[in-house]
C-alpha positions, 0 to 999 in steps of 0.5 A, a space after each residue: 499499500 502506498 502511503 502518500 504525503 496527503 494521507 499522512 496530512 489527513 491522518 495527522 490533522 484528524 486525530 489532531 482534531 479528535 484531541 482538540 475537541 476532547 480538550 476544548 470540551 474538558 476546559 468548558 467543563 472545568 470552567 463552568 462546572 457541567 458535564 452536560 452543556 449541550 444535547 448531544 452530549 447526553 440526548 436522554 439526560 438532557 431531556 431528563 434534566 429539562 424535566 426536573 427544571 421545569 418541575 422546579 420551577 412550578 414548585 418554585 411558584 407554588 412555594 411563593 403562592 403559599 407564601 402569599 397566602 400565609 399571609 393571607 390567612 394571618 390577616 384573617 386571623 389577626 382580624 378574627 382574633 379581634 373579633 372574638 376580644 371584641 365579642 368576649 367584652 359585649 359578654 361583659 357588658 351584657 353581665 354588667 347590663 343584667 345586674 339587678 343593682 344596674 340602673 336605668 341610667 347605667 343600661 342606656 350608657 352600655 346601650 351606646 357602648 354596644 352601637 359603638 361596639 357593633 361599628 366597629 365589627 362591621 369595620 372589622 368586617 369590611 377590613 382590607 388586605 391591600 386593595 382586597 376585601 378579606 370577607 367578600 368571598 370571591 367578590 374581593 372588590 366588593 364591600 362585605 357589609 352594608 348597614 341599612 336604614 331603619 325605615 323602609 317602604 312596604 308593598 301595599 296591596 288590596 284583596 277585593 274589588 274596586 270600581 275605578 274610572 278610566 276618566 281622572 279629572 283635573 282637580 280644579 274641575 272637580 268642583 265645576 259642573 260635569 261636562 257631558 252630563 244630561 238630566 235624569 237618572 242612573 241606577 246602581 245594583 246592589 247584589 248580596 251574596 250569601 255570606 253577606 247576609 249572614 254577616 249582616 243577619 248577624 251584625 242585626 242580632 248583636 244589636 239586639 244583644 241576643 247573645 243566645 241567638 247571636 252564637 247560634 248565628 255565628 255557628 251557622 256562618 261558619 258552616 255556611 262558610 264550610 259547607 256551600 249548600 247550606 243558605 238561610 232561612 226563608 223567615 230570616 231574609 226575604 226574596 227581595 234582599 236575597 235578589 239584591 236592591 239598587 240605589 237611584 241617583 237623580 241629576 239636572 245636568 249642572 252638577 260638579 263631580 263632588 256633588 254627583 259623589 255625595 248623591 251616591 254617598 247619600 242615597 247609599 246611606 239612605 238605602 242603609 237606613 242611616 246606621 252609623 258605622 265608623 268602620 264605612 268611609 262615609 261614617 255610615 252603614 252602606 253597601 257602596 260608597 264613593 270617593 276621589 283618589 289621590 289620583 283623581 279618578 272616581 272610586 266605587 268601593 262596594 262592600 265585601 259580599 256585594 256585587 254591583 251591577 250598573 242599571 239604567 243611565 239616561 245621564 251619561 254619568 257611567 260613559 262620561 267617567 269609563 268606569 272599569 273594574 280593578 281587583 275581579 278577574 276576566 272583567 273590562 271596561 263597563 257598560 250600561 244594564 248588566 255590563 259590569 259584575 264585581 263577583 270574584 276577587 284578585 290582588 290589587 297593587 296600590 301606590 304607597 304614597 297614598 297612605 305615606 306607610 313605611 316599616 320603621 325597625 329591623 327583622 329578617 321576618 316577613 310580616 303581612 298587616 291585614 286590613 279586616 275591620 275598615 276605618 280611620 286611625 283608633 277605629 280600623 282593625 288588623 291581623 298579623 302575620 309572620 309565616 305568609 298568611 298561614 297563621 294570623 295574631 288577634 285584631 288589634 286596632 291600627 293607630 299612627 304608629 301600630 307596633 308589628 311583633 311576632 307571636 313568639 314576642 322575640 325582641 328582635 322581631 320589634 317592627 313599626 308601621 308607621 304613617 306620614 300621611 296628613 288628616 284621617 285616611 280610610 283603610 278600607 277592609 282588604 288592604 295589606 301591608 307586606 314587609 319583606 324583611 330589613 335585616 340591620 347589616 346586609 352581606 353584600 359578597 358572595 359566598 363562593 370559595 376561593 381555593 388555592 393549589 398547594 400541591 399537585 392535584 391539592 386544593 384548599 378553600 382560602 377565604 372566610 366570608 362575613 356571612 360566615 362569620 356574623 350570619 346564622 346558619 340555617 337549620 343550626 341552632 348553635 349560630 345567630 345573626 351577630 349583628 341581630 343580638 346586637 341590634 336586640 340586646 342594645 334595644 332591651 338595654 334602652 328599654 331597661 329589660 333586664 330579663 332580655 339581657 339575661 336572656 341575650 348572653 346564651 346568644 353572645 356566648 353562641 356568638 364568640 363560639 361561631 367566632 372561635 370555629 372560624 379561627 380554627 379553620 383558618 388556623 387548621 388551613 394554616 398548617 395545611 399550608 405550612 405542611 405542603 410548604 416543607 413538602 414542595 421544599 423537600 421535593 425541590 431538594 431531592 430533584 436539585 441533587 438528581 439534576 446535580 448527578 445529571 449535569 455537575 462535574 466531578 471537578 477532582 476527577 475533570 482536572 486529571 482528565 484534563 491534564 491527560 488530555 493535555 499530555 495526550 495533545 501535546 505528544 500527538 503534536 510532538 508526534 505530528 511534527 516528527 512525521 511531517 517534514 515536507 520538502 519540494 522534493 516530497 511534493 514533486 514525488 
C-alpha cells in the first residue's frame, strides 16, 4: 500500500482535531462545572434535566403562592381574633347590664357602647388586605357589610274589588259642573251574596244583644263557609233581600263631580237606613261608597260580598267616566244595564304614597298586616302574620304607629308600621301592608370559595366570608345573627329590660363560639399550607440533587482528565512534527 504525504496529512489532522475537541470539552466543563453543556452531550440526560428544571420551577411558584396565601390567612386570623375579643367585651357589658343593681341610666350608657362596638365589628368585617376585602368571598373588590336604613316602604296591596273611572278629572274642575252630563237618572244594583246576608244578620242580632241567638247564628256562619249547599231560611231574609236592591241618583245636569259623589253616598246611606258605622268610609252603614282618589280618578267601593251591576243611565255619567273594575278577574270597561259584575277577588297593588306608610325597624322575618275592619286611625282593625298568611295574630287597632310583632314575642322582631299621611285616611277592609324583611346589616359579597393549589392535584379553600362569621346558619341552633343579636341587646338595654338582657347572654356565647370556630378553621388551613410548603421544599431539594448528578462535573476527576488530555495533545503534536517534514522533492514525487 502506497502512503502519500496527503494521506499522512489527513490522518494527522483528524487525530489532532479529535484531541483538540476532547481538550476543549474538558476545559469548558472545568470552567462552568457542567458535564452536560448541550443536548448532544447526552440526549437522554438532557431530556431528564429539562423535566427536572420544569418541575422545580413549578414547585417554586407554588412555594411563592403559599407564602402569599399565608400572609392572607394571617391577616384573616388577626382580624378574627379582634372580633372574638370584642364579643367577649360585649359579654362583660351584658353581664353588667343584667345585674339587678344596674339603673336605667347605666343600661342606657351600656346600650350606647354596644352600638359603638357594633360599628367596630362592621369595620372589622370590611377590613382590607391591600386593595382586596378579606371577607367578601370571591367578590374581593366589593365591600362585604352594609348597614341598612331602619325605615323602608311597604308593598301595599288590596284584596277585593274596586270600581275605578278610567277618565281622570283635573283637580280644579272637580267643583265645576261636570261636562257631558244630562238631566236624568242612573241606578246601581247592589246584589248581596249569601255570606254578606249572613254577616248582616249577625250584625243586627249583635245590636239587639241576644247572646244566645248571636252564638247560634255565628255557628251557622261558620258552617255556611264550609258547606256552600247550606243557605239561610226564608223566614230570616226576604226574597227581595236575596235578589238585591238598587240605589237611584237623580241629576239635573248642572252638578259638579263632588256633588255627584255626595249624591251617590247619600243614596247609599239612605238605603242602609242611616245606621252610623265608624268602619265605613262615609261614616254610615252602606253597601257602596264613592270617593276621589289621589290619582284624580273616581272610585266606587262596594262592601265585601256586594256584587255591583250598573243599571239604567239617562245622564251619561257611566259613559262619561268610563268605569272599569280592578281586582275582579276577567272584566274590563263597563257598559250600561248589566255590563259590570264584580264577582270574584284578586290582588291589586296600590301606590304606597296614598297612605305614606313605612315600616320602621329591623327583622329578617316577613310580615303581612291586613285590614280586617275598615276605618280611620283608632278604628280600623288589623291582623298580623309572620309566616306568609298561614297563621294570624289576634285583631288589634290600627294607630298612626302600630307595633308589629312576632307571636313568639322576640325582641328582634320589634317593627313599627307608621303613617305620615295628613288627616284621617280611610283604610278599607282588604288592604294589606307587606314587610319583606330588613336586616340590620346586609352581606353584599358571595359565598363562593377561593380555592388555591398547594400541591399537584391538591386544593384548599382559602377565604372566609362575613356571612360565615356573622350570620345565622339555617338549621344550626348553635349559630346566631351577631348583628341582630347586638341590635336586640341595645334595644333591651334602652328599654331597661333586664330579663331580655339576661336572655341575650346565651346568644353572645354562641356568637363567640361561632367566631372562634372560624378561627380554628383558619388555623387548620394555615397548618396545611405550612406542611405543603415543607413538602414542596423537600421535593425541590431532591430534584436538585438528581439534576446535579446529571449535569454537574466531578472537578477532581475533571482536573485529572484535563491533564491527560493536555499530555495527549502535546504528545500528538510532537509526533506529528516528526512525522511530517515536507520538502519540495516530497511534493514533486
